[in-house]
N, C-alpha and C positions, 0 to 999 in steps of 0.2 A: 330561720337559720337552723332550728332544730330539725325541721323536715328535710332540709338539704343534707344535714349531717347523717340522718337515718338512711337517706338514699345512697349517699356515698358509702356508708358502712355496708349496706346490702350488696351494692355492686362489687365492693372489695371482697366480701365473703362468698359471693356467687359469680365470680368472674368467668368461670368455665361455662355456665349456662348462658351468660351474656354473649360470649364469643360464638357459641352454637346458634344463638338467635340471629346474630348479625350474618353469619355464614348462610343460614337458611334463607334469609331475605335476599341475599346476593344471588344464590342459586336460582331462586324463583324468578328473579328479575331477568337473569340470563336466559332462562328457559322461555320466558315470555318474548324476548327479543329474537330468539332463534327462529328462522323461517321454517314453515311446515314442509315436511318431506312428502313426496308423492311416489307412487309406484311406477311412474314412467321412467324408462332408462335415460341416462344422460343424453342430452341433445335431442330428445324425442318429445314432441308436443302434441296436444290434442289435434291441432291443425294437420300435423303429419299423419295422424291416424285417420282423419277424415279423407285425406288425399289418397291413402292406401285403399280405403274402401271404394273410392271412385274409380281407382285403376283396375279393380277386380271386375272382370267381365265374364258372364256365363259363357261356357264353351260347349256345353252338352248339346245344344241345338245344332251348332256348327259341325260337331263330330257326327251327329246323326245324319245331317244332310249330305255328308261326304260318302255315305254308303247307300247301296240299293240292293234289293233282293233279286236273285236270279233263279230260274227254274232249270235244273240239270237232271238229265235222265241217265241213271247208272245201270248198266247191264253187264251180263257175263258173270265171271267168277268172283262175286262179292257175296257176303253172307245175307244181305238184305237188299236185293235189287229193287229199283223203283225210281220215282221222280221225287227229287228233293228241292226244297226251297232254301237257298243258301245266300250268304252275304257276298256282294260283288268283290270283296277283298279276299275271299277264300281261294285256295289253290286246289288242284286235283286231289292232293293228299288229304285235305280237309274233308272233301266230299266222300272219298273212300272210307274215311273214319265214320262219317254219318251213316254209311251203308253197312256198317259192321265190320269193315276190314276185308282183306282177301280171304278166299277159301284156301284149303290145302292144295287144290288142283290149279290154283291161279298161277299165271306166268306174268309177274309184274315188271319184268325187265324192260319191256317196250313202253311202259306207261310213264309219261312225263309227269311225275308227282309235283313238280315245281310250277307247272303251267297254271296261269290264272284262269278262273272259270269265266265262261261267257253265257249269256242268256240263251236258252234252248240248246245248250251243248249236250252231246251224247258221249258218255264215257263208257267204253266197252273194254272189259278186262278179259283177255283170252285165257284158254286153258294152256297147260304145258304142251308144247309142240304145235299149237295152233298159230296161224299167221293171220295178219289182217290189220286194218286200221283200229287203233285202240282209243284214240281221243279225237273227236271231230265235232264241228258245229252241226246243228240240226240241218235238215234238208232245206236248201235254198238260202241258208244263212249267208254264205259267201257272196251271193249275188245281190244281196240287199245293200243299200247305201247307208254308210255310217253317218248319223247326224252329228257326231262329234268330230269327224275328220273330213267330211265332204267339203269340196270347194264350191264356188258359185255355180260353175258349169254342171257339176254333178247334181246339185240340189235342183237345178232347173229341169232335170230329167223327170222329176217327180210329178205326178198328176196334180194339176192345180197350182203348181209353184212356178212363178215367173221370176223375172229379174228382181223385182221389188221385194217379194217375199223371201227369196233366196238370200238377199243382202240382209234382210231383217233377222233371219235365222243366224247368220254369221255374226251380226252385231250383238245379238242377245247372248250368243255363246261366248263371245269375247268379253262381254261385260259381267256375266253371271257364272261363267265356268261351264264345264261339261254337263250335258243333259244326263239325268239319272235314269229316266225312263222316257219312252216315246211320247207319253201323255204330257210331258213337260213342254212340248211344242205348243200347247194351248196357251202358254204364257207369252208367246211371241206375238207382238202386235200384227194383226191382219190374218192370223190363223185361228179359225174356229173349229168346232167339232165337225162340221160338214166338210171343211177342207182337209182336216186330218184324216177323216174316214176314207177320203179318196186316195190317200197314198200311204196309210199306216202299214200296209202289207209290203211296201217297197223299202222300208227303212229298218234300221237296227240301231241299238245304242252303242255297243262296243265296236 
């Protein structure tokens, strides 16, 4: 009884400490029951993150495969005439810039700066008062068969190409897209290096 009396007396004299003790226990218990927070935004799960990573596909190789290099001969009134290796997506304006731009004597009025370049193209920039062709394919270019546009009959005119191989070229072209260079024909079933060598001078890409 005496011990109980002392306990009651202590609690009565130190009631404030007792209240703080009870509150502390309550807050600790509530903190324990509270679910742990994550850094993920609402509605976003780790599974969603994995799905996003799977959806990301590399595109650099695809972009690289869409372009090819062309050899272009720049002559006339440019600061640095010569043969330039340029991207197939370039325009005549881009090639002129590669050649240092026009000279002071150049007459650029007749030059189609918006024209897309072609392999073996010759770009000639005339002087003021000079007339003539300013942008033209290389000699014999127009007489060559375009492997990206030719139909079956046109392809069969090539040396060593009959009906079967002509159809194979068209089928490959429809499945894989345009050829980037003449050597890509080696990927067509039935066309080897010997066959390609027999008609490579008869064809062009653009």
